[in-house]
N, C-alpha and C positions, 0 to 999 in steps of 0.2 A: 135262707139267710146267708149273706156274704160277710164273712169276718176277715178283715185285713189287718195283719200285724205288720206294721211298717218296718222295713229294713231288716227283715228276719232271714238270715241265711239258713238254707235247708240243712247244711252240714253242721250246724250248731244245735241240732235237736236230737234227742234220743231216738225218736222215730226214724231218723235217717242214720243212726249208728253212732252218734256222739255221746260220750259218757261224762262230759264235764259239767252238766247241768241237769237238774231234776225238773221235769215238766209233767206232773201227774195229770193235769187236766188235758193237755194235748195227747198224752199217752192213752188216756181213756177214749178220747175222741178218735184216735187212730184205730183203736180196737173196733170201733163202730163204723169205720170209714174205709173207702178205697184210698190207698196211698199211691200217688203218682211219683215215681222215683226220679224222673227227669222232667221237671216242669220249668218253664223259662219265661222271663219277663221281657217285654219288647223294648224297655228303656230303663236305665238306672236312676229314674226320677219319679217322684211320687205322683204328680198330676198326669203326665202322659201315660204311665202304666195303669192307673186307675181308670182313665178314660178308655183305654183299650179293653180293660176287663168289663166295663159296663156297656161298651158299644159292639164288641166283637170285631173291632177294626184295629189294624196296626197304626202306628203314628202317621205314616204317609197317607192313610185313609181318613183319619179324623183331624189331622193338621195341628195337633198340640205337641210341640217339640221341646217344651221347657216348662218349668214350674211357674214362670212369670212371663207376662207379655203376650201369651197366646190364650185367647178366650175360646172355650168350647162352645160350639154352636149346636146345642142339642136338637133344635128344631130341624136342622138339616141332616141329622144322623139317625140311624137306628139306635135306640137307647132303651136299655133293659128296664129301668124304673118306669118309664112312660108305657112301655109295652105291657108290663105287668099290671099297671094301673088300668089300662084299657081292658085287660082281661079280668078285672074285678078285684084286684088285690089292693089292700091298703099298703102304702109305701112310706117307709121312714128311713132316716139316716141320722147317725150321730158320728161326727168325725173329730179328730184330735189335732189337726194341723191346719194352719192358716192357708196353705196352698190348696187345700181341698174346700175352701169356703164356697158356699152356695153361689155367690155372685161370679164365680169363675165359669158358671154355666151349668154346674153339676146339679143344682137344685131343681131343674126342670123335671117334671113328672113325679116329684115327691110330695106327699101330703104333709110331711114333717121333715125338716132338715135342720138339725141343730149343729151350729158351727161357732158357738159363742166362746171365742178363744181370747185369753188375756194377752194384751200386747205389753211388751217391755222394751225400753229403750236399748239401743246398741245390740240388737239381736237380728241376725240374718233372717229374712222372711221364711226361708226354708226350715228354720229352727224354731219358729213361733208355734208353740204347741200348748196343750193342756194335759194334765195327768189323765191316764186312761180311766181311773176310777170315777172322775167327774163325767167323762163321756158315758161310762157305763150307767151312771145314775140317770142321765137323761134318756138313754136308750130303754132302760127298764121301765121308766115312767110311761114312755110311749107304748111299749109292748103290752103293758098291763091294760091299756085302754083299748087294744085291738085284738087281744088274744082269742076272742070268740069268732074272729073273721079270718079269711085267708090274708096273710100279710107277708111283705118282704121287708127285711131290715138290712141295710148296709151299715155295718159297725166297723169303725176304724180306730185303732189305737196307735200312738206314735212310739211307744216303747217297742224295740230298743234303738230308736234313732238317737243320734247325738243331740245334746251332751249326755254321755252315759253316766247317769247319777241315780243308781237304783236305790229305792227306799229300803229301810230295814223291814224284815230281817235279811233281805237278800244282799244288801251292801256288805254285811259282815260275813255272810255265808260263802261268798265267791270272791276269789282273787281277781277274776276278770270282770270289770264293770259291765262289759257287754253281756256276759253270761248272767250277771245279776239282773239286768234289765229283761233278758229273755225269761227268767224265772218270774219276774214281776208281771210280765205280760201274760204268762201262763196262768197266774193267779186270777187276773182280770177275766181272761177267757173262761176260766173255771166258774167264776161267779155268773157270767152270762149264761153258760150252759145250765147251771143250777137253776137259774130263773126260768129257762125254758121248761125244765122238768117241773118246777113248781106250778107253772101255768098249764101243765098237762099237754104240752105240744112237742116236747123233744122227740118222742118216739116217731111221730109221723112227719117231723120236719126234715127238709133238705138243708143241710149245713155245708157250706163251702168255706174252708179256711185256707188262706194263702197269704202271700206278701207281694208288695209291689216291686221289690228288688232286694238284694243282699247288702253286704257291707264289706269293704276292703280289708280292714283290720291289719293293714300293712303287708298283706300277702304278696302284693306286687308294688309296694311303695306308696300306696294311698290308703290312709286309715279309713276314709269315709267312702263316698260314692259319687258318681257323676261323670268324671273324665274318662273312665276306663270301662272295658267290656269283658273282663275275665270271668271265669265261671263263678267265682265266689260273689260276683256282683249281680249276675243275671239269672243264676239258678235259684229257684224259690221253692218253698214247701207247697204242697197242694194236697189237701184232704177233701174227699167228697163223701159225706154221710148221706145215705139214702134212707127213705122211710123204713122203719122197723130194722134198721141196721143191715139191710141187704148187702151182701158182698163185703161185710165188715171184716177188717183184718187182711184183706187181699192187697196185692201190689201190682201195679201196671208199670212196665218198663218203657213202653214206647213214649216218644216225646209228647209233651202236653204244653199248652201255652195259655196265658191269661185270656187271649181272645177266644178261647174255647168255652168260657163260662156262659156266655149268652146262648149259644146254640145248645149247650147242655141243659140249661133250664128249659128251653123250648121243647127239647126232646122229652124231658121228664113230664111236661104238661101235655104231651101229645100234640103239640102244635108245630107248624112249620116256622122256622125263624125267618126274619127278614132276608131278602135277597142281598147278595153281595158281601156277606160277612167273610172275614179272613179266617175265622176259626171253624172248628168241627166239634161235634158232640164228643165229650170225653167217654161216652158210653158206646160210641160207634165201634163195631167190630173191625179189626184189621183185616186186610185182604189175606186170603189163606196162604199166599206165598210171599207175603210182605216182610216177614220177620218182625222183630220187636220195635225197630226204630228206623224207618226209612224216611221219616218226615224231616225236612229242613226247617229250621226255626230262625227267624230274622230278629235282630235287635239293633238298636242304633243309639247314638248319643251325639247331640249337637251342643251339649253343655260346654265342652272345652272351647268351642268356637264362639259361642254367645257370651261367655263370661271371661275367658282368658285370652282369646285371640289365637288359640291353637286349632289344629285340625279336628273336624268331626271324625267319628269312627262308626263303622257298621260291622256286624258280625253275622255269621251263619253257622248254626250248629246242625250238622248232619252226622249224627252219632256213628262212630266215635270221634269224628273230626270236628274241629272248631276253628274256623277261619276268622281272624280279626283283621279287617281291611282298613288301612290308613296309610300314611306316608311310609311307614316301616311295617309291612304286613307280617302276620304271625299265623302259624298253623300248629295246632296241638292235637295229640291223640288222647282224648279224655279217658279212654278205657285203661290205658297203661300209664298215663301221666295226668291224673285228675288235678294236680296242683299247677299244671301248665308251666313247667320249668324248662322244657326242651322244645325250642322252636324247630319244627320239621319242614319249614317252607322249602328250603333248598333241596332236601332229600325227597320230598313228596310233591314235586312240581306239577305232576298231572292231576293229583287230587286238588291241589291249590287252584289250578286253572279251572277245574270243573266247578268248584265252589265259588270262585270269583265270577264266573259267567252267570251262575244262578243269582248271586248277590246283585249283579248289575241289572237284573230284571226288576228290582224294587225301585220305587221312586225315591231317590236319595237327594233330590235337588234341594238346595238350601233356600229357605224363605225366612228372612228376618222377621222378628216378632212385630215390628212396627210397620214394615212395608207390605201391608196386606191390601192396600187400595191406593189409587192415584191421588186421592185427597191427602192422605198422610204424606206421600212423597212430595206433594206440592207444599205442604206446611213445612216440611224439613228444608226444602229448597229456600223458602221465604226466610227461614231462620239461619241460612248460610251453612247448612250441613250437607251440601251436595259435593260429591267428588272428594270425600275425605280420605280415600285410600284406606278404608278400615276393613279389618278382617271380619268383624261380626256383621257388617252390612253387605258383605259379599263382594266388595270392590278392591280387596287387597291384591297387590301384585306379587307374583311368585308363590311358591308352595308354603303352606302353614306348617309349623312344627308338629311332630307327633307328640301327643300328651305324655306318653311314658318317659320321654326324654327331658321333660320339664317339671317333673314332680317336686324337685327341690324348692321350687317357688311356692308350692302349697305350704311347706313348712314355714316359710317367711310370712305368708298370709296369716297362718294360724297365730304366729307370735304377735303380729300387728293387731289381730282381733282380741287377743288376750289383754293387750294394753288398753284397747278401747273399752272392753267390758269392765276393766278395773277403774275406768274413769281417768286414765292416764292419756289424755287426748294429745298432748304435744309429743309424747313418745310414740303414740299410735300414728300420728301424722308422719313422723320420721321413719317409722317402720314401713308404712305404706309407700313412702317415696323410695325406700330401698327396694321394695317389690317392683315398683314401676321402672326403676333403673334396669332391673333384670328383664322385666316383661312390660315394655311400653305399650303393648296392645291389650293389656289385661283390664277389661271393663270394670270388673268388681273392685280392683285396687284403686282406680281413679274415682269411682263412686264413693268408696269408703274414705279415701283421702279427703274428698269434699265434706263428708260428714265430720271427720275429725277436725278439719279446719273451721268448720262452722261452730263446733263446740269450743274452740279456742278464741272465737271472736273474729277470726280472719274471714269475713264474709266474702270479700272480693276474691281471695284465693280459693275459697270453696266454690264460687261460681265458675272460675276457670277450670277447676277439676271436674265439676259436673258437666261443663260444656264438652270437655274432652271425652267424658264417659258417654254422653249422648251421641257424639260423633262416632265413637268406636262401636257403639251398640246399634248404630243405624236407627236411632230414635226409639229404643226400647222404652215402653211406657213407664215402667217403674223407675228408670233412670231419669226420664224426662220429668217425672213428678218430683224427684229430689231436686233437680235443677230449678223447677218452678218455685219450690219452697224457699230456696236460697235467693232467687230473684225477688220474691215477695219481701223477704227480710231486708233487702237492699232498697226497697221502694221502687224497683223497676217493674212496674205493674204490667205494662204491655208484654214484656218478655215473659213474665210469670204466667200470664194468661195463655200465651201461645204455647208454652211448654206444658201447662196443665191440660190443655185441649188435646195434645198428642196422646195423653194417657186416658182420655175420657171414655173411650169405647171398651177398654179392657181393665181399667183399674178404678174401682168405686171410690177410692179416696180422692180422686181428682175433683169430685163434686164439692167436697168439703173445702178444698183449696180454692176452687173457683168462687165459692161463697165468701171466703175471707178476702179475696181480691176485689170482689164487688163491693164489700163493705168499705175497703180502703178507698175505693173510688166514689163512695157516697151513694151507690146505687142500691138502696136498701131493699127495694122490692125484688130486684134480681137476686140479691143475696139471700132473701127469704126463700125464693124458689129453689135455688141451688142447695141451701142448707136443709130444706125439707126433703129433697131428693137424697142428700147424703145421709140423713137420719134413717130414711127408709132402707138404705142399703148398707148400713154401718156394721152389721154383725155385733161384735162386742166392743168395738172401738168407741171410746168416750168422746173423742175430738168433735165429731159432728154434733153431739148434744151441746157441747160448750159453744160451738159456733152458732148454733140456732139460738142459744140463750143470749148471746151477744146481739144477734139480729133482733130478737124480741125486745131487748133493752133499747136498741136504737129506734124501734117502732113505738116506744113508750108503753109496751105491754109488760110492765114490771113484774106483776104476779106470775106470769108465764115464765119469765126469765128465772125467777127464783125457783119455781117448781122444776124446771129443766135441770137446774143445778142440783137440786135435791135428788132427782132421778139419777143423775150421773154419780152422785155420792153413794146412793144405795147400791148401784151396780158395782162401784169400785170395791166395796167390801174390804177384804183384807189383802188386797194386792200389794206386792212388795214395791212396785215402781210408782212412787207417789208423783213422779213427774207427769203422769197421765192427767193429773188434776190441775196442772199449772194453768192459771187464768180463771179457774172456776170461781174462786172466792173474790177475785177482783170484780168480775161481772156481778156476782151476788151483792157485793158491797154497793156498787153503783145503783143496782136495782132497789135495794133497801133505802138508799138515799133518796131515790126518786119517789118512793112510797112514804118518805118522811119518817122512817124508822131508824133514827140515828144510832141507837145502841146496837141494833143488829148490823147496821152498816159498819160500825167500828169493829165489831168482832170479825166480820168478814175480811176487812182490809188487813187486820192483824194476822189473820190466818194466811192470807196471801203473802204477806211479808215474811212469815215464818217459812213458807214453802218456797218462795222465790225471793230471797233477800237481795239479789242483785238487780231486780226490776225496780225502776224508780217510780213508776206511775202509782203503785199502791201507797207509797209514802206520801206523795203529794196530795192524793185524794183524801187520805186520812187527815193530813194537815188542814186541808180546806174544810173538812168536816168539823174539826176542832175550832177553826176560826169562825165558822158560821154559828157555832154555839157560844161564841164570845170568849173562848179559852185560848188566848194568844200564847200563853206559856206552853201548853201542850202542843200547839201547832209548831212552835219553834223547836221544841224538843224532838218532835217527830222528824223534822227536816234535818236537825243535827244528827239524829240516828242514821238518816239516809246517807249523809256525806261521810260519816265515820265508817259505815259498813261498806260504802262504795267511794273510796277516796280518789276521785277522778275529776278532771275539769268539767265533764258532762254533768256529773251529779251536783257540783257546786253551782254551775250555771242554772240548772233546773231549780235548785233551792232558791237562788236569787230571784228568778222569774216568779216563783210561787209567792215569795214574800212581797214582791211588788204588787202582785195581783190581790194580795190580802190587805193592801193599803199600808204596808210597813216598809217604805223605801229606805229608812235608816238601817234596819237590820239587813235588808238586801244588799246595801252598799258594803256593810261590814263583812258579809259572807263573800262578796265578790273580791273585796280587798285581800282577804285571807287567801282566797284561791289564786289571785294573781301573784302573791308572794311565793306560793308553792310552785306555780307553773307559769313563770313569766313568759309572755309572748304567745300564750296559747290562743289560737283563733277562736276557740269555743267561748272564751271569756271576754271577747271584745264587744259583744252586743249588749248584754244585760247591764242595767244600771247606768247607762250613758244619759 
């Protein structure tokens, strides 16, 4: 069993000497396990580090350099789940973060892969998560069905990743929210281990507990992780429990890496691991004259380049030395300066040169997420994104800034996100513009500016921001997808499709968008195929279900449209973000109308109006429903409610058109006259009623 506690710093655990938090479950596991004192992650990012743990390959070997845009090709790599499945093991996984979704490529080789994670608006994809208790419930359910057979479980929880919001009683118990989440994670792990005992498999099980990376907590100016490679970011806990608790309570000082997990499992099974792995068995004896830690450990981050337009960094730990290589290199003595406060680069030039030479032996070439094949480059060229001079696409002129010199911009970004999360979209847009003024190459700021402008109704401005983000990112799929959605909203369907296709190979949500584009073009069968593909790959996202319901409506398959809406509603449950259901009741209302069930249709349109009061179509459809029933009074009242809720020329023009279509030109003229008094000269009011 592999247990991964995301973002867990080793130096914030009692097992590693910290006294600020209580972790009874991990303490007990430590007593049954070998503790590796100096274990290291290959990257400060969730997806690349987990891919390394499951393949035994460093990021240059498996090619996943970021949480987004890089799809893991399991078929071309050694992969522990597939290897164990071929050896006769049942394989299961339950994960708590969107970036570990199965469609990233991770589900290959698993019999069971649970990644049903709730989506919420205005949340960075790296922070889309579900509570560990929910993940535990799914893992336990699966384990109970396979406990009589050899099985492998990959269990991942996102506590203590940001946002640090520990549940009670841990929230009240700890001043540090991070420590509170560590304690909450410990409780979840404790329940998992208790279930192993209840199933009678704990004693004979191999349990590996680790993390993908640590957390900055402002030790070097960054509260979170991604841009930097200091010790608190890349040193992780590592506990290895052997059957019957063999060597339990012992400590290993020599360096260990996440890439060691695959060869360790192979050694425990008495099998040779695949050739070419970057790791070694954690149980392999050291050479007699090697000392405790002669192994150099590589880590990297392309996050600052891909997202902010800053330089990538790489590091090598050859204990006690730690070299961080970038525009402004640093060298630290971890034995005497574990907090990495004194840069010894000038004093220890010979050591720095030796480590730099070793570091240069790794493949550190930058490969943009989108530019993995000539076809993608051709598509970017067709869209006018060639020669943009962008940092993220690798064509920037001159050196890129060192991340540690630009950390002040991260505080500005956090403030902008706070406005966005609070629904203060105009303030968010202003704050993102402030970030861009300081960091014009920051992809994330341009993308989020586009989102903020979209929320304010400035679709044209949003498209401009997204276009700049696409250019800066070199066509990163998730950015191209955002641009495609904005183009669709503007009705620029060719550009929407071209941008969505940039994301098709690496982002499953592109299929849903392509289905919507096909619907707008009237290509219903193409839309059906795309929507069915999107539903098959949707995870817990409700959008593809709603799109397929719309397709079925267009096909005249009204009962299926209604049932898809009900399925979405059942899955929605108690989610806090009701925006996920926008459009559901409108589709349902039209389906019921098609079935001749007027009362159900009316209830559905009213539900959509309550959920989306600024959308005009539900009002007009409800008004038509009343008119068809011969109730002109209620039809007029519904249209009056529409213009009072949305006092704009567009709403009045739509009301006038509806009244004319209902055969009431007199009321249409009255509505139009009222609107022209309020907005004289409005071009939107020049057509209806003439």
